[in-house]
C-alpha positions in Angstrom: 112.5 -17.7 -34.6 109.4 -15.5 -35.2 107.4 -18.7 -36.0 108.4 -20.2 -32.6 107.2 -17.1 -30.8 103.9 -17.0 -32.7 103.3 -20.7 -32.0 104.1 -20.3 -28.3 101.6 -17.4 -28.2 98.9 -19.5 -29.9 99.4 -22.4 -27.4 99.2 -20.0 -24.5 96.2 -18.3 -25.9 94.4 -21.6 -26.4 94.9 -22.7 -22.8 91.5 -23.0 -21.1 90.8 -20.6 -18.4 87.9 -19.5 -16.1 87.1 -15.8 -16.0 86.1 -14.7 -12.5 84.7 -11.3 -11.7 83.2 -9.4 -8.8 81.8 -5.8 -8.8 84.5 -3.2 -8.2 87.5 -5.5 -8.7 89.6 -6.4 -11.7 88.6 -9.7 -13.3 90.8 -12.8 -12.8 91.7 -15.3 -15.4 92.4 -18.7 -13.8 94.2 -21.2 -15.9 95.5 -24.7 -14.8 98.7 -23.2 -13.2 96.8 -20.6 -11.2 94.3 -23.2 -10.0 97.0 -25.7 -9.1 98.6 -23.1 -6.9 95.4 -22.7 -4.9 94.4 -24.9 -1.9 92.6 -28.1 -3.1 90.1 -30.3 -1.3 88.9 -33.8 -2.2 85.4 -35.3 -2.0 83.9 -38.6 -3.0 80.6 -38.0 -4.8 78.5 -39.4 -7.6 76.2 -37.8 -10.2 73.2 -39.5 -11.7 73.8 -43.2 -12.1 77.6 -43.0 -12.1 79.6 -44.8 -9.5 81.2 -42.5 -6.8 84.4 -40.9 -7.8 87.1 -38.9 -6.0 86.9 -35.3 -7.1 89.7 -32.8 -6.4 89.4 -29.0 -6.8 89.3 -25.6 -5.2 86.5 -24.5 -3.0 84.3 -21.9 -4.8 84.5 -19.6 -1.8 88.3 -19.5 -2.1 88.1 -18.5 -5.7 85.5 -15.8 -4.9 87.6 -14.4 -2.1 90.5 -14.0 -4.5 88.2 -12.2 -7.0 87.2 -9.7 -4.3 83.8 -11.1 -3.2 82.9 -10.0 0.3 83.1 -13.5 1.9 85.9 -12.6 4.4 83.4 -11.7 7.0 79.7 -12.5 7.6 77.5 -11.0 4.9 75.0 -8.2 5.7 73.1 -5.4 4.0 73.0 -5.2 0.2 75.6 -8.1 -0.1 72.8 -10.4 0.9 71.1 -9.7 -2.4 74.2 -10.7 -4.5 74.4 -13.9 -6.4 77.0 -15.9 -8.2 76.4 -17.0 -11.8 78.4 -19.9 -13.2 78.5 -20.3 -17.0 79.6 -23.2 -19.1 81.0 -23.3 -22.6 77.6 -24.3 -23.9 76.0 -21.2 -22.1 74.3 -23.4 -19.5 74.1 -21.3 -16.3 73.4 -21.8 -12.6 73.2 -19.4 -9.7 73.9 -19.4 -6.0 72.9 -16.8 -3.6 76.1 -15.4 -2.3 74.7 -16.1 1.2 74.7 -19.9 0.3 78.5 -19.7 0.2 78.9 -17.7 3.4 79.8 -20.3 6.0 77.9 -18.3 8.7 74.6 -18.5 6.7 74.7 -21.3 4.1 76.1 -24.8 3.8 76.8 -25.0 0.0 80.2 -26.6 -0.4 80.6 -25.9 -4.1 84.0 -26.4 -5.6 85.7 -26.0 -9.0 87.2 -29.4 -9.8 90.0 -30.1 -12.2 90.6 -33.8 -11.3 88.6 -37.0 -11.1 90.1 -40.1 -9.6 93.5 -38.5 -9.8 93.3 -37.6 -13.5 92.5 -34.4 -15.3 88.9 -34.1 -16.4 88.2 -35.4 -19.8 84.8 -34.7 -21.4 83.6 -32.7 -18.3 86.3 -30.2 -18.2 88.9 -29.0 -18.0 86.9 -27.4 -15.1 83.7 -28.6 -13.5 81.6 -27.2 -10.7 80.6 -29.7 -8.1 78.1 -29.3 -5.3 78.4 -32.4 -3.1 75.4 -33.1 -0.9 72.7 -31.6 -3.2 69.8 -33.9 -3.9 70.2 -33.6 -7.7 73.4 -32.6 -9.5 71.7 -30.0 -11.6 74.3 -27.4 -10.5 77.2 -29.7 -11.4 78.3 -27.5 -14.3 80.6 -29.1 -16.9 83.2 -27.0 -18.9 83.0 -23.9 -16.6 84.2 -20.8 -18.4 83.0 -18.0 -16.2 82.2 -17.2 -12.5 80.6 -13.9 -11.8 79.4 -12.2 -8.6 76.4 -10.1 -9.5 75.0 -7.3 -7.4 71.3 -8.2 -7.2 70.3 -5.2 -5.1 68.1 -2.5 -6.5 67.8 1.0 -5.4 64.2 2.1 -4.6 62.5 3.9 -7.5 
């Protein structure tokens, strides 16, 4: 019986998740179940020389709202200096100004995808950041492990 409990704990502990944090709020750990419960959108897009695929995932803005990012109203003041850092399992990182994700200011439609052509992601996942419409897919991060809102404002010396 004890062995079953330990094995169940190991399986749960090894389930991939994305850590999401925003200043002043408790961090979130999003696993497949948590992401499946969030509203999904679909886009057709292609990276590099690949044929277009149907990608399905959660808008990054929705994830950030749940983490406590101030995207529920137009940004102003020091929030305009904040940025979002996305980190992959290989430590590759990209950033977005938080203003890029505010629909009253920017147009970035970034999303955390978990499906491609109706199937779970294979080598790119289990979670991948997509930014449809960018000229180059340099911010299409594979194997996302962390999403952080960082306060980039500095107090005057």
